[in-house]
PAZAPA-4460 file (N, C-alpha, C; in steps of 0.05 Angstrom, whole numbers, plus 32768, in hexadecimal, padded with zeros to 4 digits):
% residues 249
    n_x    n_y    n_z   ca_x   ca_y   ca_z    c_x    c_y    c_z   seq   type   mol
   84C3   77E8   84DC   84B7   77CF   84ED   84B2   77BF   84D8     1      M     A
   84B0   77B6   84C7   84AE   77A7   84A6   84CA   7795   84AB     2      A     A
   84E3   77AA   84A4   84F4   77A3   849F   8505   778E   84BF     3      G     A
   84F4   77A1   84D8   84FB   778C   84EF   84F6   776D   84EE     4      A     A
   84D6   776F   84E9   84C9   7758   84E5   84DB   7749   84D3     5      K     A
   84E5   774F   84B6   84F2   7737   84AE   8507   7731   84B7     6      V     A
   851A   7747   84C6   853B   773C   84CF   852E   7725   84E7     7      W     A
   851E   772E   84ED   8516   7718   850D   850C   7703   84FB     8      N     A
   8502   76F9   84EC   84F9   76E6   84DD   851B   76D5   84CD     9      H     A
   852C   76E4   84C8   8549   76D9   84BD   8554   76CC   84D8    10      R     A
   8550   76D9   84EA   855A   76CA   8503   8554   76BA   8511    11      V     A
   8537   76BC   850B   8529   76A0   8515   8530   7689   8505    12      W     A
   852F   7691   84EC   853A   7671   84D8   8556   766A   84DC    13      W     A
   8564   7683   84E2   8586   767F   84E5   8584   766F   84FE    14      L     A
   8577   7675   8514   857F   7660   852F   856D   7644   852F    15      D     A
   855A   763D   851A   854F   7624   8516   8566   761B   8501    16      I     A
   8572   7625   84EA   8588   7619   84E3   85A1   760E   84F0    17      L     A
   85A9   761C   8506   85BF   7619   8519   85B7   75FF   8528    18      V     A
   859F   75FD   8536   8591   75E7   853D   858F   75D1   8532    19      V     A
   858B   75D4   851F   8586   75BB   8506   85A2   75B0   8500    20      A     A
   85B4   75BE   84FB   85CF   75B8   84F9   85D9   75B0   8513    21      I     A
   85D9   75BA   8520   85DF   75AC   853F   85E1   7598   854C    22      T     A
   85C3   758D   8545   85AF   7575   854C   85B7   755E   8537    23      G     A
   85C1   756D   8519   85CD   7558   850B   85E8   754E   850C    24      C     A
   85FA   755F   851B   8610   7556   851E   8611   7545   853B    25      M     A
   8600   754A   854F   8604   7537   8560   85EB   7517   8560    26      S     A
   85DA   751F   8546   85D5   7502   853E   85E9   74ED   8532    27      C     A
   85FB   74F4   8526   860E   74E8   850E   8626   74DB   8526    28      T     A
   8625   74E8   853B   8643   74E3   8549   8637   74D0   8560    29      A     A
   8635   74B1   8555   8629   7495   8565   862F   7481   8557    30      Q     A
   863A   746A   8569   8641   7457   856B   863A   7442   854E    31      E     A
   8644   743B   853C   863D   742C   8525   863D   740D   852C    32      A     A
   8651   7407   8539   864E   73E9   8545   8669   73EA   8557    33      A     A
   8664   73CF   8561   867A   73C9   8579   867D   73A1   857C    34      S     A
   8697   73A3   8572   86AC   738B   8579   86B6   738A   8594    35      V     A
   86A9   736C   859C   86B9   7364   85B2   86C6   734C   85B0    36      D     A
   86DE   734F   85A1   86F3   733E   85A0   86FC   7325   85BF    37      L     A
   86F1   7328   85CF   86FB   7317   85E6   86E6   7309   85E9    38      T     A
   86C4   7308   85D7   86AF   72F7   85DA   86B9   72E9   85C4    39      Q     A
   86C4   72E0   85B7   86C8   72E0   859E   86DC   72CA   858F    40      I     A
   86DD   72B4   8585   86F6   72A9   8579   86F9   72A5   8563    41      T     A
   8710   72B7   855F   870D   72C3   853B   8719   72A1   8532    42      A     A
   870A   729E   8514   870F   728F   84FE   8722   7299   84EC    43      R     A
   8735   7297   84FB   8752   7297   84E9   875F   7284   84D5    44      M     A
   8760   726B   84D9   876C   725C   84C8   8766   7256   84AF    45      E     A
   877C   725E   849B   8773   724E   8480   8773   723B   8470    46      L     A
   8764   723C   8468   8766   721A   8458   877A   721A   8437    47      R     A
   8789   71FE   843A   87A2   7207   8422   878F   71F2   840D    48      R     A
   87A2   71FB   83F3   8799   71EC   83DF   87A7   71D4   83DE    49      P     A
   879D   71BA   83E0   87AF   71A1   83D1   87C7   71A4   83CB    50      A     A
   87D4   7193   83C8   87F6   7190   83BD   87EE   7186   839F    51      A     A
   8805   7195   838D   87FD   718B   8379   8817   717F   836C    52      R     A
   881C   7174   835B   8834   7167   8356   884A   717B   834A    53      A     A
   8860   717C   8362   8875   718F   835A   8875   71A2   8370    54      G     A
   8861   719E   837F   8869   71B7   839B   8873   71AC   83AE    55      D     A
   8887   71BD   83B7   8895   71AE   83CF   888B   71A0   83E3    56      P     A
   889B   7198   83F3   888C   7185   840B   8892   718F   8426    57      T     A
   88A0   719E   8428   88A7   71B1   843E   888D   71C6   8447    58      Q     A
   888F   71CE   845B   887C   71EA   8456   888D   71F9   845E    59      H     A
   8888   7210   844D   8894   7228   8456   8895   723E   8462    60      H     A
   8881   723C   846F   8872   7256   8484   885F   726A   846E    61      G     A
   8863   727F   847C   8856   729A   8476   886B   72AC   8463    62      S     A
   8865   72B8   8449   8875   72D3   844A   8863   72EB   8448    63      I     A
   8869   7300   845E   8862   7315   8457   886D   7330   8451    64      E     A
   885D   733D   8438   886A   735D   8432   885A   7375   8434    65      H     A
   8865   7384   8442   8858   739B   844F   8862   73B2   8445    66      H     A
   884F   73C8   8437   8857   73D8   8430   8847   73FA   843D    67      R     A
   8859   7408   844C   8846   7425   845A   885A   7432   844E    68      A     A
   8851   7440   8434   8859   7453   842D   8850   7469   8420    69      D     A
   883B   746F   8437   882E   7488   8436   8833   74A5   8434    70      C     A
   8835   74B3   8417   8846   74C7   8415   883E   74E5   842A    71      D     A
   881F   74DF   842E   8816   74F8   842E   87F0   74E6   8441    72      A     A
   87E6   74FB   8453   87CA   74F0   8463   87BA   74F3   844B    73      D     A
   87AB   74E9   8450   8790   74ED   843F   877C   74FB   8455    74      N     A
   877D   7519   8446   8769   752D   8458   874A   7522   845D    75      Q     A
   8740   7510   844C   8721   750E   8449   8715   74F2   845A    76      S     A
   8733   74DB   845B   872F   74C5   8474   873F   74D1   8481    77      L     A
   872A   74D8   849D   8739   74DE   84B7   872C   74CB   84C9    78      V     A
   8736   74C2   84DF   8730   74AE   84F8   873D   74B9   8510    79      A     A
   872E   74B9   8524   873A   74B5   853D   873F   749F   8549    80      Q     A
   874A   749B   8556   8756   7482   856F   8757   7489   858A    81      T     A
   873E   747D   8599   8744   7486   85AF   8742   7471   85CC    82      T     A
   874F   746C   85D2   8756   744E   85EC   8741   7459   85F7    83      L     A
   8728   744F   85FE   8719   7459   860D   8715   744D   862C    84      V     A
   8722   7436   8628   8715   7421   864A   8734   740F   8647    85      A     A
   8737   7409   8660   874C   73F4   866E   873C   73E4   8682    86      L     A
   8748   73CE   8681   8730   73B6   869B   8743   73BE   86B2    87      D     A
   8756   73CC   86B3   8770   73D1   86CC   8777   73ED   86C8    88      R     A
   8785   73F5   86E1   879A   740D   86D7   87B1   73FE   86E2    89      K     A
   87B6   73E7   86E6   87D5   73DC   86F1   87DB   73C4   86E4    90      E     A
   87ED   73C4   86D3   87F5   73AB   86C8   880C   739F   86CA    91      Y     A
   8819   7388   86C4   8831   7376   86C1   8837   7377   86AC    92      E     A
   8849   7379   869F   885A   7368   8689   8852   7350   867F    93      V     A
   8848   7353   8678   8848   732A   8667   8821   732F   8671    94      G     A
   8812   7337   8675   87F8   7340   8677   87EF   7349   8664    95      E     A
   87D1   733A   8662   87BE   7344   8645   87AA   735F   8654    96      E     A
   87A8   7379   864B   879C   7386   8659   877F   737E   8643    97      P     A
   8762   7386   8651   874E   738A   863D   8748   73A1   8635    98      K     A
   8748   73B2   861F   8741   73CC   8618   872B   73CC   8608    99      F     A
   8725   73DF   8605   8708   73F1   85EB   870F   7404   85DF   100      E     A
   8718   740B   85C8   871C   7417   85B5   8702   7426   85A1   101      V     A
   870B   743A   85A5   86F6   7445   8594   8700   7453   857A   102      R     A
   86F2   744A   8564   86FF   7455   854A   86E7   7471   8533   103      I     A
   86F2   7481   853A   86DF   749C   852F   86DF   74A3   851A   104      T     A
   86CA   74A4   8505   86D7   74B0   84EB   86CE   74DA   84EF   105      N     A
   86DB   74E4   84F0   86E0   74F8   84FC   86E5   7510   84DD   106      V     A
   86E6   74FD   84C4   86F2   750C   84AD   86DA   7513   849D   107      G     A
   86D8   7518   8483   86BA   751F   846F   86BA   7510   8462   108      S     A
   86C1   74F7   8460   86B8   74E0   8451   86B4   74CC   8462   109      S     A
   86A9   74BD   8458   86A1   749C   8463   86B3   7490   8461   110      S     A
   86BC   7481   8475   86D8   746F   847B   86C7   7456   8481   111      L     A
   86D5   743C   846B   86D3   7427   8473   86E2   741C   8488   112      P     A
   86E0   7407   8493   86EF   73FA   84A9   86EA   73DD   84B0   113      I     A
   86FC   73C7   84AC   8704   73B1   84A8   86E2   73AC   84C2   114      P     A
   86D6   7399   84CD   86CC   7394   84DE   86C5   7376   84EF   115      S     A
   86D9   735E   84DC   86D3   7352   84E4   86EC   7338   84EB   116      S     A
   86EA   7326   8502   8701   7319   850C   8707   7300   84FD   117      P     A
   86F7   72F9   84E8   86FD   72E2   84DC   8704   72E7   84C7   118      H     A
   8720   72E0   84C0   8736   72E3   84AA   872C   72CB   849A   119      M     A
   8727   72BA   84AA   871E   72A1   8494   86FF   729B   8484   120      A     A
   86F0   72B1   848E   86DA   72AF   847F   86E0   72BC   8462   121      D     A
   86F7   72CA   8464   86FD   72D8   844E   8705   72C6   8435   122      L     A
   870F   72B8   8433   871E   72A0   8428   8706   7296   8411   123      Q     A
   8708   7297   83F5   86F8   728C   83E6   86FD   7269   83EB   124      P     A
   86EA   7263   83D8   86E1   7244   83DE   86FB   7236   83CD   125      A     A
   870C   723E   83BD   871E   7236   83B1   8738   7242   83C1   126      N     A
   8742   722A   83D2   8755   723A   83E8   8769   723E   83DB   127      A     A
   877B   723C   83C0   878D   7242   83B0   878A   7262   839F   128      G     A
   876E   7269   83A0   876B   7281   8395   8777   7298   83A6   129      E     A
   8783   72AC   839A   878D   72C1   83AA   876A   72D5   83B7   130      K     A
   876F   72E7   83CE   8757   72F7   83D3   8762   7306   83E1   131      F     A
   8759   7320   83DE   875E   733D   83E8   874A   733D   8402   132      A     A
   8758   734C   8412   8748   735E   842B   8754   736F   8435   133      Y     A
   8746   737B   8449   874F   739B   8458   874F   738D   8472   134      S     A
   8765   7394   848A   8766   738C   849E   8767   73AF   84AB   135      K     A
   8763   739F   84C3   8763   73B9   84D6   8772   73AB   84F6   136      L     A
   8785   73BD   84F3   8798   73AF   8508   879B   73D4   8520   137      T     A
   879A   73C3   8531   878B   73D8   854C   87A3   73D0   8565   138      I     A
   87C1   73E4   856A   87D4   73D6   857C   87D2   73F1   8595   139      E     A
   87D8   73E3   85B1   87D9   73F2   85BF   87FB   73FE   85C3   140      L     A
   87FB   741B   85CE   8816   7422   85CD   8822   7428   85E7   141      Y     A
   8826   741B   85EF   882F   7424   860E   884C   7439   8617   142      I     A
   884C   7443   8627   886A   745B   8626   885F   7468   8642   143      G     A
   887A   747A   864A   8870   7492   8656   885F   74A6   8651   144      G     A
   8878   74BE   8657   886B   74DF   8655   8881   74E6   8633   145      K     A
   8893   74D8   8632   88A8   74E4   8615   88A5   74CC   8603   146      T     A
   889A   74B0   860D   889F   74A2   85F0   888B   748E   85EE   147      W     A
   888A   7481   85E3   8878   746A   85E2   887B   7450   85CF   148      S     A
   8873   743C   85CD   887C   7421   85B9   8862   7414   85B8   149      S     A
   885E   7400   85A5   884D   73F6   859A   8857   73D4   85AD   150      N     A
   8850   73D3   85C5   8853   73BC   85D6   8841   73B6   85E4   151      T     A
   8823   73BE   85DC   8811   73B5   85F2   87F5   73A2   85E9   152      G     A
   8806   7394   85C6   87FA   7388   85BA   87D9   7395   85AB   153      G     A
   87CD   7383   85A1   87BC   7389   8591   87A3   7373   8581   154      G     A
   8794   7381   857C   877F   736B   856B   8789   7371   8548   155      V     A
   8777   7363   853E   8774   736B   8518   8752   7362   8516   156      T     A
   8747   7375   8503   872F   736F   84F2   8734   736A   84D8   157      L     A
   8726   735B   84D0   871F   7358   84B0   8707   7364   84A2   158      Y     A
   870E   7361   8485   86F4   736C   8479   86FA   7367   8454   159      G     A
   86E4   7362   844D   86E5   7361   8431   86CF   7370   841F   160      A     A
   86C9   737F   840F   86B2   7388   8400   86A1   7372   83FA   161      E     A
   86B0   7357   83F3   86A6   733F   83E3   8692   7330   8401   162      T     A
   869B   733F   8418   868B   7331   8429   867D   7333   843A   163      H     A
   865C   7337   8434   864F   7350   8442   8650   734E   8465   164      Q     A
   8652   7365   846F   8655   7360   848B   866E   736A   8494   165      G     A
   8683   7361   8486   869E   7366   848D   86A9   7383   8491   166      T     A
   869C   738E   847F   86A6   73B1   8478   8692   73BC   8487   167      I     A
   869B   73D0   84A2   868C   73E6   84A8   8692   7402   84A3   168      L     A
   8679   740B   8493   867D   742B   8485   867F   743E   84A1   169      T     A
   8687   7449   84A7   8684   745F   84B3   8681   747B   84AA   170      L     A
   866B   747F   84B7   8666   749C   84A9   8673   74BA   84BA   171      Q     A
   8679   74D1   84B5   8688   74DD   84C9   8670   74E3   84DB   172      P     A
   8688   74E1   84F5   8677   74E0   850E   8671   74C5   8519   173      G     A
   866D   74AF   850A   866A   7499   8517   8688   7488   8522   174      E     A
   867E   7470   8531   8696   7463   853C   8699   7449   853C   175      W     A
   86AF   743C   8539   86AF   7423   8541   86BD   7418   855D   176      L     A
   86B7   7406   856E   86B5   7400   8589   86C0   73E2   8585   177      E     A
   86D7   73E2   8592   86F2   73CB   858C   86F8   73C1   85B0   178      V     A
   86E8   73A5   85B6   86F3   73A6   85D5   8707   7389   85CC   179      I     A
   8717   738A   85D0   8732   7371   85CE   8748   7375   85E4   180      G     A
   875C   735E   85DF   876C   7357   85F8   8785   735F   85EB   181      K     A
   87A1   736E   85FA   87B1   7375   85EF   87BF   7360   85FA   182      G     A
   87E5   7366   85FC   87F9   7353   860C   880A   7363   8606   183      H     A
   8818   7369   8630   882F   737F   8630   8840   7371   862B   184      I     A
   884F   737F   861C   8864   7374   860F   8885   738A   861E   185      R     A
   889E   7383   8628   88B0   7393   8632   88B5   73A6   8615   186      Y     A
   88BE   73BA   8621   88C5   73CD   8604   88DF   73C8   860A   187      P     A
   88ED   73B3   85F4   8910   73AA   85EC   891E   73C6   85E7   188      E     A
   8912   73D2   85D3   891F   73F1   85C2   8920   7401   85D3   189      N     A
   8917   7405   85EE   8914   7419   8606   8931   741E   860D   190      T     A
   8935   742E   8619   894F   7431   862A   893F   742F   8644   191      S     A
   8951   7418   8653   8949   7416   8670   894E   7434   8682   192      P     A
   8959   7440   8676   8967   7456   868C   894F   746C   8684   193      I     A
   8940   7469   8669   892A   7479   8665   8910   7472   8672   194      L     A
   8913   7457   8675   88FD   7447   867F   88F7   7452   86A6   195      L     A
   890C   7459   86AA   8915   745A   86C3   890E   747B   86C6   196      T     A
   8915   7488   86BA   890A   74AA   86BD   88EE   74AB   86B3   197      R     A
   88E7   7493   869B   88CB   749C   8695   88C0   7482   868F   198      D     A
   88B4   747A   86A8   88AB   745C   86A9   8890   745B   868F   199      P     A
   8884   7447   868F   886E   7449   868B   884C   743B   8692   200      M     A
   883F   745E   8691   8832   7462   86A0   881C   7469   868C   201      T     A
   881B   746C   866B   880E   7470   865A   8803   745A   8644   202      Q     A
   87EA   7459   8640   87EB   7444   8621   87D3   7455   8614   203      V     A
   87D1   745B   8600   87C5   745B   85E9   87C2   744B   85CF   204      H     A
   87A3   744D   85BC   87A6   7437   85AB   87B4   744A   8589   205      A     A
   87B4   743C   8581   87BE   744C   8569   87AD   742A   854A   206      E     A
   87AB   7434   8539   879F   741F   8525   87AB   742A   8508   207      I     A
   87AC   7410   84F5   87B9   740E   84DD   879E   73FC   84D1   208      E     A
   8797   740B   84B4   878A   73FA   84A1   8791   73F0   8483   209      I     A
   879E   73E1   8477   87B1   73D2   846A   879C   73BD   8450   210      D     A
   879D   73CA   843A   878A   73B6   8423   87A0   739C   841F   211      K     A
   87A1   737A   8427   87B8   7373   8423   87A5   735A   8409   212      A     A
   87B7   7343   8402   87AE   7334   83F4   87C9   7318   83FB   213      E     A
   87B6   7300   83FB   87C5   72E9   8403   87BF   72CF   83EC   214      T     A
   87D4   72C0   83EB   87CE   72AA   83DB   87DC   7293   83E9   215      L     A
   87D2   7281   83E4   87DB   7269   83F8   87E5   724D   83E6   216      L     A
   87F3   7240   83E8   87F6   7228   83DF   87F6   7215   83F1   217      T     A
   8802   71FB   83EB   8800   71E3   83FD   881B   71ED   840D   218      S     A
   8831   71F9   8412   883C   71FF   841E   8845   7217   842E   219      T     A
   8839   7229   8422   8840   7246   8423   882C   7255   8427   220      A     A
   8833   726A   8437   8815   7282   8432   882A   7298   842A   221      V     A
   881E   72AE   841F   882B   72C9   8412   8816   72D9   8410   222      A     A
   881F   72F3   8427   8806   7303   842B   881C   731E   8421   223      T     A
   880E   732E   8408   8815   734A   840E   87FA   7361   841B   224      V     A
   8809   7373   841E   87F8   738A   8427   880C   73B0   842C   225      S     A
   87F0   73B8   8429   87FE   73D3   8426   87E3   73E2   8432   226      K     A
   87F7   73F4   8441   87E2   7411   8451   87D4   7421   8442   227      Q     A
   87C2   7423   844B   87A8   7439   8446   87B2   7451   8453   228      I     A
   87B4   7463   8440   87B6   747C   8445   879F   7495   844D   229      C     A
   87A6   749A   8468   8790   74AC   8471   8799   74B5   8488   230      W     A
   878E   74C9   8495   8799   74D9   84AE   8788   74CC   84C2   231      T     A
   879A   74C4   84DC   8793   74BE   84F7   8799   74D6   850C   232      Q     A
   8781   74D7   851B   8789   74E4   852D   8786   74D9   854A   233      K     A
   8791   74E4   855A   8792   74D6   8572   8786   74D7   8588   234      Q     A
   8779   74CA   8595   8767   74D1   85AD   877C   74D4   85C8   235      G     A
   876D   74D4   85D7   8777   74D4   85F5   877B   74B6   85FF   236      T     A
   8793   74B3   8608   8799   7495   8610   8796   7496   8638   237      G     A
   879D   7487   863D   8794   7479   865B   87B2   7481   8668   238      L     A
   87B4   7484   8685   87C0   7482   8696   87BD   7462   86A3   239      E     A
   87D9   7459   86A5   87DF   743C   86AD   87F9   7441   86C3   240      V     A
   87F7   7426   86CF   880F   7421   86DC   881B   73FE   86D7   241      K     A
   8836   73FF   86C9   883D   73E2   86C2   8857   73E3   86CF   242      I     A
   885A   73C9   86E1   8870   73BE   86EC   8879   73A9   86D7   243      T     A
   8891   739F   86F5   889B   738A   86E2   88AB   7387   86C9   244      G     A
   88AB   739F   86BC   88B8   73AA   86AF   88D8   73AD   86AA   245      A     A
   88E4   738F   86AF   88FF   738C   86B8   890E   738B   869A   246      K     A
   8925   7395   8690   892E   738D   8680   893B   7372   8677   247      A     A
   8936   7365   8661   8935   734B   865E   8959   7342   8662   248      P     A
   8962   7327   8662   8983   7325   866E   898B   732B   8656   249      P     A
***
């Protein structure tokens, strides 16, 4: 009987352990933050340094160089992107759907996520000083059952470790909710025959996180960015009906 009592105690402690672990898992699966970009006017305009002797007098616009050369997924940094909601079930090309996207850390390591809409806040006091930051791009992909294209528009969030409150660290199980507006464009690279056979009825969201550096002069802006290597898992999309998708002349 003594042996039976010892075994029962072991089973009892095992049950407690299982309940505790299950409870912890449910506790960590929670929303860490929510950003509603439809209620915010983003501060995006960057200050230019004063012109110096010898500077060009004509503005040259922006120069961007982007590298997306991840050779392999980072198995410890894993996020799942889910399109949770759209404001309607029917749209026309040219309209701006309001969407809700959830980015969940489903990996084993903490995941830093840019969470500020205000890129201008990251610029240093010296407008001519190069500054580094991270940016999170959320895009809506529109398609049919056999194809998709990033023609739904999207939003961008920014952050830098040097600016408190602009980087959100998601622990495993935590998520960031982002509400924003897209812009539905005609998928010009998709065959009209395919669109007729497999029309636009599906929407899902995808994200990209980049490290970037920007330098401004009195006449130009130069940005170099590189994609952060991590593993992205695709959550479920939503069914919609999109009309007015006529081929451009």
